[in-house]
N, CA, C and O atoms as a CHARMM CRD file, in Angstrom:
* protein
*
  288
    1    1 MET  N    220.64300  26.38200 -30.30000 PROA 1      0.00000
    2    1 MET  CA   219.80800  25.09900 -30.02400 PROA 1      0.00000
    3    1 MET  C    218.70600  25.57700 -28.63400 PROA 1      0.00000
    4    1 MET  O    218.79200  26.49900 -27.82300 PROA 1      0.00000
    5    2 ILE  N    217.69800  24.49400 -28.82000 PROA 2      0.00000
    6    2 ILE  CA   216.59200  24.48800 -28.63300 PROA 2      0.00000
    7    2 ILE  C    216.87700  24.06900 -27.01600 PROA 2      0.00000
    8    2 ILE  O    217.54800  23.09300 -26.68200 PROA 2      0.00000
    9    3 SER  N    216.41500  24.73600 -26.35900 PROA 3      0.00000
   10    3 SER  CA   215.62100  24.62600 -24.35100 PROA 3      0.00000
   11    3 SER  C    214.16400  24.12300 -23.82100 PROA 3      0.00000
   12    3 SER  O    213.00800  24.26700 -24.21800 PROA 3      0.00000
   13    4 HSD  N    214.58500  23.68100 -23.08800 PROA 4      0.00000
   14    4 HSD  CA   213.12700  23.46600 -22.60600 PROA 4      0.00000
   15    4 HSD  C    212.22800  23.64200 -23.14000 PROA 4      0.00000
   16    4 HSD  O    211.50600  24.63900 -23.12800 PROA 4      0.00000
   17    5 PHE  N    212.09800  22.35900 -23.89200 PROA 5      0.00000
   18    5 PHE  CA   210.86900  22.19600 -24.96900 PROA 5      0.00000
   19    5 PHE  C    209.91500  21.60800 -24.89000 PROA 5      0.00000
   20    5 PHE  O    210.06800  20.46600 -25.32600 PROA 5      0.00000
   21    6 GLN  N    208.50400  21.90300 -24.37500 PROA 6      0.00000
   22    6 GLN  CA   207.31800  21.82200 -24.24200 PROA 6      0.00000
   23    6 GLN  C    206.36400  21.48200 -25.15900 PROA 6      0.00000
   24    6 GLN  O    206.27400  22.12400 -26.20600 PROA 6      0.00000
   25    7 TYR  N    205.61300  20.53200 -24.90700 PROA 7      0.00000
   26    7 TYR  CA   205.11300  20.49700 -26.27100 PROA 7      0.00000
   27    7 TYR  C    202.81200  20.01100 -25.31700 PROA 7      0.00000
   28    7 TYR  O    202.47700  19.77200 -24.15700 PROA 7      0.00000
   29    8 LYS  N    202.02700  20.10100 -26.55200 PROA 8      0.00000
   30    8 LYS  CA   200.78800  19.99300 -25.31600 PROA 8      0.00000
   31    8 LYS  C    199.47600  19.47500 -26.74600 PROA 8      0.00000
   32    8 LYS  O    199.30400  20.01700 -27.83900 PROA 8      0.00000
   33    9 SER  N    199.13200  18.89000 -26.45300 PROA 9      0.00000
   34    9 SER  CA   197.40600  18.42200 -27.44900 PROA 9      0.00000
   35    9 SER  C    196.66300  19.91600 -27.54400 PROA 9      0.00000
   36    9 SER  O    196.11900  20.55100 -26.64000 PROA 9      0.00000
   37   10 VAL  N    196.80900  20.20600 -28.75800 PROA 10     0.00000
   38   10 VAL  CA   194.92400  20.72700 -28.36900 PROA 10     0.00000
   39   10 VAL  C    194.47200  21.14900 -29.75100 PROA 10     0.00000
   40   10 VAL  O    195.07600  21.51800 -30.75800 PROA 10     0.00000
   41   11 GLY  N    193.22300  20.96800 -29.45200 PROA 11     0.00000
   42   11 GLY  CA   191.51700  21.19300 -30.21700 PROA 11     0.00000
   43   11 GLY  C    191.87500  19.18400 -30.44900 PROA 11     0.00000
   44   11 GLY  O    192.80700  18.60200 -29.89400 PROA 11     0.00000
   45   12 SER  N    190.83700  18.51300 -31.39400 PROA 12     0.00000
   46   12 SER  CA   190.27200  17.37200 -30.59500 PROA 12     0.00000
   47   12 SER  C    191.40600  16.88600 -31.65600 PROA 12     0.00000
   48   12 SER  O    192.04700  17.23600 -32.64700 PROA 12     0.00000
   49   13 LYS  N    191.21900  15.97700 -30.86400 PROA 13     0.00000
   50   13 LYS  CA   192.56600  14.46400 -31.22000 PROA 13     0.00000
   51   13 LYS  C    191.98000  13.55700 -32.83000 PROA 13     0.00000
   52   13 LYS  O    192.70500  12.87200 -33.55100 PROA 13     0.00000
   53   14 ALA  N    191.29400  13.68700 -32.92500 PROA 14     0.00000
   54   14 ALA  CA   190.55100  13.07000 -33.73100 PROA 14     0.00000
   55   14 ALA  C    190.82500  12.57600 -35.16300 PROA 14     0.00000
   56   14 ALA  O    191.16200  11.46700 -35.57800 PROA 14     0.00000
   57   15 ARG  N    190.57000  13.77800 -35.81000 PROA 15     0.00000
   58   15 ARG  CA   190.79600  13.87600 -37.43100 PROA 15     0.00000
   59   15 ARG  C    192.38100  14.57700 -37.54700 PROA 15     0.00000
   60   15 ARG  O    193.34300  13.96600 -38.01200 PROA 15     0.00000
   61   16 LYS  N    192.42900  15.91500 -37.04700 PROA 16     0.00000
   62   16 LYS  CA   192.78700  16.86500 -37.35200 PROA 16     0.00000
   63   16 LYS  C    194.02400  17.32000 -36.57700 PROA 16     0.00000
   64   16 LYS  O    194.49500  18.44500 -36.74700 PROA 16     0.00000
   65   17 PRO  N    194.54700  16.42800 -35.72000 PROA 17     0.00000
   66   17 PRO  CA   195.41300  17.05100 -34.17900 PROA 17     0.00000
   67   17 PRO  C    197.00000  18.23900 -34.44100 PROA 17     0.00000
   68   17 PRO  O    197.73800  18.59100 -35.36200 PROA 17     0.00000
   69   18 LYS  N    196.86800  18.41800 -33.31300 PROA 18     0.00000
   70   18 LYS  CA   196.95600  18.99100 -33.60900 PROA 18     0.00000
   71   18 LYS  C    198.20600  19.75500 -31.96900 PROA 18     0.00000
   72   18 LYS  O    198.07900  19.16300 -30.89700 PROA 18     0.00000
   73   19 TRP  N    199.25900  21.00100 -32.03700 PROA 19     0.00000
   74   19 TRP  CA   200.09100  20.81700 -30.83500 PROA 19     0.00000
   75   19 TRP  C    200.50500  22.05700 -29.75300 PROA 19     0.00000
   76   19 TRP  O    201.46600  21.48800 -29.23400 PROA 19     0.00000
   77   20 GLU  N    200.46700  22.69600 -29.41500 PROA 20     0.00000
   78   20 GLU  CA   201.37200  23.53800 -28.91800 PROA 20     0.00000
   79   20 GLU  C    202.75800  23.51300 -28.51200 PROA 20     0.00000
   80   20 GLU  O    203.13800  22.98000 -27.46900 PROA 20     0.00000
   81   21 VAL  N    203.50200  24.08800 -29.33500 PROA 21     0.00000
   82   21 VAL  CA   205.18300  24.22400 -28.90700 PROA 21     0.00000
   83   21 VAL  C    205.30000  24.82300 -27.95500 PROA 21     0.00000
   84   21 VAL  O    204.26300  25.30200 -27.49700 PROA 21     0.00000
   85   22 SER  N    206.45100  25.04600 -27.30200 PROA 22     0.00000
   86   22 SER  CA   206.89600  26.26800 -26.98000 PROA 22     0.00000
   87   22 SER  C    208.55500  25.83800 -26.65200 PROA 22     0.00000
   88   22 SER  O    209.08200  24.73800 -26.81400 PROA 22     0.00000
   89   23 PHE  N    209.04500  26.86100 -26.23900 PROA 23     0.00000
   90   23 PHE  CA   210.64300  27.11800 -26.07300 PROA 23     0.00000
   91   23 PHE  C    211.29100  27.31100 -26.40600 PROA 23     0.00000
   92   23 PHE  O    211.21200  27.34100 -27.63400 PROA 23     0.00000
   93   24 PHE  N    212.96000  27.74100 -25.67100 PROA 24     0.00000
   94   24 PHE  CA   213.71300  29.16100 -25.77600 PROA 24     0.00000
   95   24 PHE  C    214.34500  28.58300 -26.85000 PROA 24     0.00000
   96   24 PHE  O    214.37600  27.40200 -27.19600 PROA 24     0.00000
   97   25 HSD  N    215.10300  30.06600 -27.58300 PROA 25     0.00000
   98   25 HSD  CA   215.86900  29.42700 -28.69600 PROA 25     0.00000
   99   25 HSD  C    216.98100  31.15800 -28.25500 PROA 25     0.00000
  100   25 HSD  O    216.48100  32.28100 -28.20500 PROA 25     0.00000
  101   26 GLN  N    218.52400  30.82400 -27.99900 PROA 26     0.00000
  102   26 GLN  CA   219.08000  32.16800 -28.51100 PROA 26     0.00000
  103   26 GLN  C    218.43000  33.17900 -27.10100 PROA 26     0.00000
  104   26 GLN  O    218.31900  34.38700 -27.31100 PROA 26     0.00000
  105   27 GLY  N    218.00200  32.59300 -25.62800 PROA 27     0.00000
  106   27 GLY  CA   217.40900  33.63000 -24.46900 PROA 27     0.00000
  107   27 GLY  C    216.08000  34.12800 -25.17700 PROA 27     0.00000
  108   27 GLY  O    215.61900  35.24900 -24.96200 PROA 27     0.00000
  109   28 THR  N    215.60100  33.36900 -25.88900 PROA 28     0.00000
  110   28 THR  CA   213.73100  33.92000 -26.10400 PROA 28     0.00000
  111   28 THR  C    212.64600  33.22900 -26.32900 PROA 28     0.00000
  112   28 THR  O    212.45600  32.42100 -27.23800 PROA 28     0.00000
  113   29 TYR  N    212.01900  33.51400 -25.59300 PROA 29     0.00000
  114   29 TYR  CA   210.95800  32.32900 -25.90300 PROA 29     0.00000
  115   29 TYR  C    209.87700  32.53100 -26.82900 PROA 29     0.00000
  116   29 TYR  O    209.33500  33.59600 -27.12800 PROA 29     0.00000
  117   30 TYR  N    209.54000  30.92600 -27.40000 PROA 30     0.00000
  118   30 TYR  CA   208.95600  31.61000 -28.60800 PROA 30     0.00000
  119   30 TYR  C    207.91000  30.33400 -28.62100 PROA 30     0.00000
  120   30 TYR  O    208.37500  29.30300 -28.13400 PROA 30     0.00000
  121   31 ARG  N    206.88400  30.28700 -28.99500 PROA 31     0.00000
  122   31 ARG  CA   206.08300  29.42100 -29.87900 PROA 31     0.00000
  123   31 ARG  C    204.66200  29.51100 -31.28900 PROA 31     0.00000
  124   31 ARG  O    204.11800  30.30300 -32.05800 PROA 31     0.00000
  125   32 THR  N    204.65700  28.18600 -30.89300 PROA 32     0.00000
  126   32 THR  CA   203.91100  27.86700 -32.03500 PROA 32     0.00000
  127   32 THR  C    202.94200  26.37700 -32.06300 PROA 32     0.00000
  128   32 THR  O    203.16200  25.42300 -31.31600 PROA 32     0.00000
  129   33 LEU  N    201.67300  26.44300 -33.25600 PROA 33     0.00000
  130   33 LEU  CA   201.41500  25.57800 -33.34200 PROA 33     0.00000
  131   33 LEU  C    202.39100  24.80600 -34.56400 PROA 33     0.00000
  132   33 LEU  O    203.07800  25.36700 -35.41800 PROA 33     0.00000
  133   34 TYR  N    202.23400  23.59400 -34.37800 PROA 34     0.00000
  134   34 TYR  CA   203.02500  22.66200 -34.90600 PROA 34     0.00000
  135   34 TYR  C    201.44500  21.81800 -35.18000 PROA 34     0.00000
  136   34 TYR  O    200.52900  21.65600 -34.37400 PROA 34     0.00000
  137   35 LEU  N    201.56600  21.29100 -36.89800 PROA 35     0.00000
  138   35 LEU  CA   199.51100  21.06400 -36.79800 PROA 35     0.00000
  139   35 LEU  C    200.04900  19.59800 -37.46200 PROA 35     0.00000
  140   35 LEU  O    201.25600  19.37000 -37.53700 PROA 35     0.00000
  141   36 HSD  N    199.20500  18.79300 -37.85700 PROA 36     0.00000
  142   36 HSD  CA   199.11900  17.19500 -38.14300 PROA 36     0.00000
  143   36 HSD  C    200.20900  16.91400 -39.73400 PROA 36     0.00000
  144   36 HSD  O    200.89800  15.95200 -40.07200 PROA 36     0.00000
  145   37 THR  N    200.00900  17.86400 -40.20600 PROA 37     0.00000
  146   37 THR  CA   200.51000  18.40800 -41.75800 PROA 37     0.00000
  147   37 THR  C    202.05200  18.30300 -41.56000 PROA 37     0.00000
  148   37 THR  O    202.82100  17.59200 -42.20600 PROA 37     0.00000
  149   38 GLY  N    202.38700  19.26300 -40.40700 PROA 38     0.00000
  150   38 GLY  CA   203.79800  18.99900 -40.39200 PROA 38     0.00000
  151   38 GLY  C    204.26400  20.26200 -40.79100 PROA 38     0.00000
  152   38 GLY  O    205.29100  20.39000 -41.45800 PROA 38     0.00000
  153   39 GLU  N    203.09200  21.84600 -40.16700 PROA 39     0.00000
  154   39 GLU  CA   203.29400  23.08500 -41.03500 PROA 39     0.00000
  155   39 GLU  C    203.04100  23.68700 -39.61900 PROA 39     0.00000
  156   39 GLU  O    202.29300  23.15500 -38.79900 PROA 39     0.00000
  157   40 PHE  N    203.87700  25.09200 -39.35700 PROA 40     0.00000
  158   40 PHE  CA   203.65100  25.89900 -38.42400 PROA 40     0.00000
  159   40 PHE  C    202.97700  26.53700 -38.63200 PROA 40     0.00000
  160   40 PHE  O    202.62700  26.61100 -39.80900 PROA 40     0.00000
  161   41 GLU  N    202.25800  27.54800 -37.48400 PROA 41     0.00000
  162   41 GLU  CA   202.09400  28.83000 -37.24000 PROA 41     0.00000
  163   41 GLU  C    202.19000  29.65300 -36.22000 PROA 41     0.00000
  164   41 GLU  O    201.34500  29.82000 -35.34000 PROA 41     0.00000
  165   42 TRP  N    203.36400  30.24600 -36.34600 PROA 42     0.00000
  166   42 TRP  CA   203.94000  31.10300 -35.48000 PROA 42     0.00000
  167   42 TRP  C    203.13800  32.25100 -34.45600 PROA 42     0.00000
  168   42 TRP  O    202.58800  33.33500 -34.64600 PROA 42     0.00000
  169   43 PHE  N    203.34300  31.55500 -33.51700 PROA 43     0.00000
  170   43 PHE  CA   203.15600  32.92100 -32.44900 PROA 43     0.00000
  171   43 PHE  C    203.82000  34.77300 -32.52600 PROA 43     0.00000
  172   43 PHE  O    204.58200  34.84900 -33.49000 PROA 43     0.00000
  173   44 GLN  N    203.74800  35.59300 -32.08300 PROA 44     0.00000
  174   44 GLN  CA   204.52700  36.93600 -31.51100 PROA 44     0.00000
  175   44 GLN  C    204.88000  36.46900 -30.14600 PROA 44     0.00000
  176   44 GLN  O    204.25500  35.91700 -29.24000 PROA 44     0.00000
  177   45 PRO  N    206.30400  36.95100 -30.34400 PROA 45     0.00000
  178   45 PRO  CA   207.27100  37.67700 -31.62500 PROA 45     0.00000
  179   45 PRO  C    207.37700  35.45200 -32.27800 PROA 45     0.00000
  180   45 PRO  O    207.00200  34.34300 -31.89700 PROA 45     0.00000
  181   46 ALA  N    207.91300  35.91100 -33.06400 PROA 46     0.00000
  182   46 ALA  CA   208.45300  34.31000 -34.26900 PROA 46     0.00000
  183   46 ALA  C    209.23500  34.71400 -34.22300 PROA 46     0.00000
  184   46 ALA  O    209.43800  35.91400 -34.03600 PROA 46     0.00000
  185   47 PRO  N    210.16000  33.69300 -34.40800 PROA 47     0.00000
  186   47 PRO  CA   211.97300  33.78900 -34.88900 PROA 47     0.00000
  187   47 PRO  C    212.36000  34.52300 -36.39800 PROA 47     0.00000
  188   47 PRO  O    211.61700  34.09500 -37.28100 PROA 47     0.00000
  189   48 PRO  N    212.94400  35.11300 -36.68300 PROA 48     0.00000
  190   48 PRO  CA   213.39600  35.03200 -37.62300 PROA 48     0.00000
  191   48 PRO  C    212.83200  34.61100 -38.68200 PROA 48     0.00000
  192   48 PRO  O    211.83900  33.88300 -38.66200 PROA 48     0.00000
  193   49 GLU  N    213.30200  34.95000 -39.54500 PROA 49     0.00000
  194   49 GLU  CA   212.75400  34.21400 -41.04600 PROA 49     0.00000
  195   49 GLU  C    213.99000  33.08000 -41.46900 PROA 49     0.00000
  196   49 GLU  O    213.79900  31.96200 -41.94600 PROA 49     0.00000
  197   50 SER  N    215.28100  33.70500 -41.15100 PROA 50     0.00000
  198   50 SER  CA   216.59600  32.83800 -41.40300 PROA 50     0.00000
  199   50 SER  C    216.33300  31.98400 -40.78800 PROA 50     0.00000
  200   50 SER  O    216.04200  30.90500 -41.30300 PROA 50     0.00000
  201   51 GLU  N    216.34500  32.16800 -39.55200 PROA 51     0.00000
  202   51 GLU  CA   216.46000  30.77900 -38.43300 PROA 51     0.00000
  203   51 GLU  C    214.99400  29.87700 -38.09300 PROA 51     0.00000
  204   51 GLU  O    214.91700  29.01800 -37.21400 PROA 51     0.00000
  205   52 GLN  N    213.75300  30.34100 -39.10600 PROA 52     0.00000
  206   52 GLN  CA   212.88100  29.10100 -39.39600 PROA 52     0.00000
  207   52 GLN  C    213.09300  27.98800 -39.19500 PROA 52     0.00000
  208   52 GLN  O    212.91200  27.21200 -38.25700 PROA 52     0.00000
  209   53 ASN  N    213.69700  27.92700 -40.61500 PROA 53     0.00000
  210   53 ASN  CA   213.87700  26.64600 -41.33900 PROA 53     0.00000
  211   53 ASN  C    214.49400  25.53500 -40.44200 PROA 53     0.00000
  212   53 ASN  O    214.08400  24.40500 -40.71000 PROA 53     0.00000
  213   54 LYS  N    215.54800  25.64400 -39.26000 PROA 54     0.00000
  214   54 LYS  CA   216.40500  25.12600 -38.83600 PROA 54     0.00000
  215   54 LYS  C    215.36400  25.27100 -37.23100 PROA 54     0.00000
  216   54 LYS  O    215.51600  24.15300 -36.74100 PROA 54     0.00000
  217   55 LEU  N    214.99100  25.59800 -36.83800 PROA 55     0.00000
  218   55 LEU  CA   214.15600  25.83500 -35.92100 PROA 55     0.00000
  219   55 LEU  C    212.81500  24.55800 -36.34000 PROA 55     0.00000
  220   55 LEU  O    212.54200  23.59500 -35.62300 PROA 55     0.00000
  221   56 GLN  N    212.34500  24.79600 -37.26700 PROA 56     0.00000
  222   56 GLN  CA   211.24200  23.53600 -37.62000 PROA 56     0.00000
  223   56 GLN  C    212.00400  22.00000 -37.87000 PROA 56     0.00000
  224   56 GLN  O    211.58300  20.94500 -37.39500 PROA 56     0.00000
  225   57 SER  N    212.78000  22.09300 -38.41700 PROA 57     0.00000
  226   57 SER  CA   213.76800  20.88300 -38.24400 PROA 57     0.00000
  227   57 SER  C    213.93700  20.03900 -37.15600 PROA 57     0.00000
  228   57 SER  O    213.76400  18.83500 -36.96800 PROA 57     0.00000
  229   58 GLN  N    214.37200  21.11100 -36.39000 PROA 58     0.00000
  230   58 GLN  CA   214.67600  20.81100 -34.89500 PROA 58     0.00000
  231   58 GLN  C    213.41500  20.08700 -34.24800 PROA 58     0.00000
  232   58 GLN  O    213.42100  19.06400 -33.56200 PROA 58     0.00000
  233   59 ILE  N    212.15500  21.00000 -34.69900 PROA 59     0.00000
  234   59 ILE  CA   210.98900  20.64700 -33.39600 PROA 59     0.00000
  235   59 ILE  C    210.37200  19.18400 -34.06200 PROA 59     0.00000
  236   59 ILE  O    210.13000  18.16500 -33.41600 PROA 59     0.00000
  237   60 HSD  N    210.17200  19.39600 -35.67400 PROA 60     0.00000
  238   60 HSD  CA   209.90500  18.24200 -36.28400 PROA 60     0.00000
  239   60 HSD  C    210.34100  16.46300 -35.16900 PROA 60     0.00000
  240   60 HSD  O    209.86000  15.57000 -34.47200 PROA 60     0.00000
  241   61 GLU  N    211.37500  16.92300 -35.68000 PROA 61     0.00000
  242   61 GLU  CA   212.31900  15.73300 -35.08100 PROA 61     0.00000
  243   61 GLU  C    212.44300  15.80000 -33.46800 PROA 61     0.00000
  244   61 GLU  O    212.84400  14.71600 -33.04500 PROA 61     0.00000
  245   62 LEU  N    212.21400  16.76900 -32.41700 PROA 62     0.00000
  246   62 LEU  CA   211.67300  16.34200 -31.55900 PROA 62     0.00000
  247   62 LEU  C    210.01200  15.69000 -31.43200 PROA 62     0.00000
  248   62 LEU  O    209.74700  14.72100 -30.72200 PROA 62     0.00000
  249   63 MET  N    209.22800  16.26300 -32.07500 PROA 63     0.00000
  250   63 MET  CA   207.71200  15.61400 -31.80600 PROA 63     0.00000
  251   63 MET  C    208.13200  14.48300 -32.55500 PROA 63     0.00000
  252   63 MET  O    208.03600  13.59500 -31.70800 PROA 63     0.00000
  253   64 LEU  N    208.61600  13.83700 -33.80000 PROA 64     0.00000
  254   64 LEU  CA   208.88000  12.78000 -34.16700 PROA 64     0.00000
  255   64 LEU  C    208.90400  11.77600 -32.80200 PROA 64     0.00000
  256   64 LEU  O    208.20200  10.84600 -32.40500 PROA 64     0.00000
  257   65 PHE  N    210.16200  12.52000 -32.28600 PROA 65     0.00000
  258   65 PHE  CA   210.10500  11.20200 -31.06800 PROA 65     0.00000
  259   65 PHE  C    209.57400  10.90400 -30.08600 PROA 65     0.00000
  260   65 PHE  O    209.39000   9.81000 -29.55400 PROA 65     0.00000
  261   66 HSD  N    209.09300  12.72400 -29.59700 PROA 66     0.00000
  262   66 HSD  CA   208.45200  12.53400 -28.70100 PROA 66     0.00000
  263   66 HSD  C    206.55500  11.77600 -28.82500 PROA 66     0.00000
  264   66 HSD  O    205.90800  11.02700 -28.09200 PROA 66     0.00000
  265   67 VAL  N    206.34500  12.28300 -29.77100 PROA 67     0.00000
  266   67 VAL  CA   204.75800  12.58100 -30.29900 PROA 67     0.00000
  267   67 VAL  C    203.99600  10.46300 -31.09400 PROA 67     0.00000
  268   67 VAL  O    203.18500   9.61300 -30.72400 PROA 67     0.00000
  269   68 TYR  N    204.86600  10.64000 -32.12500 PROA 68     0.00000
  270   68 TYR  CA   204.79500   9.55900 -32.94400 PROA 68     0.00000
  271   68 TYR  C    205.63700   8.54400 -32.73700 PROA 68     0.00000
  272   68 TYR  O    205.24000   7.50400 -33.26100 PROA 68     0.00000
  273   69 GLU  N    207.16200   8.41500 -31.88100 PROA 69     0.00000
  274   69 GLU  CA   207.98200   7.15800 -31.93400 PROA 69     0.00000
  275   69 GLU  C    206.96100   6.76800 -30.94600 PROA 69     0.00000
  276   69 GLU  O    206.55100   5.62000 -31.11600 PROA 69     0.00000
  277   70 GLN  N    206.31800   7.56000 -29.73200 PROA 70     0.00000
  278   70 GLN  CA   206.05300   7.15400 -28.23700 PROA 70     0.00000
  279   70 GLN  C    204.61600   6.54900 -28.48100 PROA 70     0.00000
  280   70 GLN  O    204.24800   5.66700 -27.70600 PROA 70     0.00000
  281   71 ASP  N    203.63100   7.02200 -29.67100 PROA 71     0.00000
  282   71 ASP  CA   202.25300   6.26900 -29.81100 PROA 71     0.00000
  283   71 ASP  C    202.64900   4.86800 -30.18000 PROA 71     0.00000
  284   71 ASP  O    201.84000   4.21400 -29.52200 PROA 71     0.00000
  285   72 SER  N    203.40000   4.00400 -30.83000 PROA 72     0.00000
  286   72 SER  CA   203.47500   3.21800 -31.82000 PROA 72     0.00000
  287   72 SER  C    204.46500   2.19000 -30.69700 PROA 72     0.00000
  288   72 SER  O    204.92400   1.11600 -31.08600 PROA 72     0.00000
């Protein structure tokens, strides 16, 4: 489960927005770039590959709510 989820816009918002996302999962602090394409670029430490799909799905849902639905 993700806790202490935070995000902030980085770079130019014009054509290719991206956000820096940070959170805790199972006691470990993680950071990633969430790109406008829905792709992720993990900072180190990256979560284990076995956890990445689940975490990416949860982050995507949070971003849909916090970023995309708030703007409409």
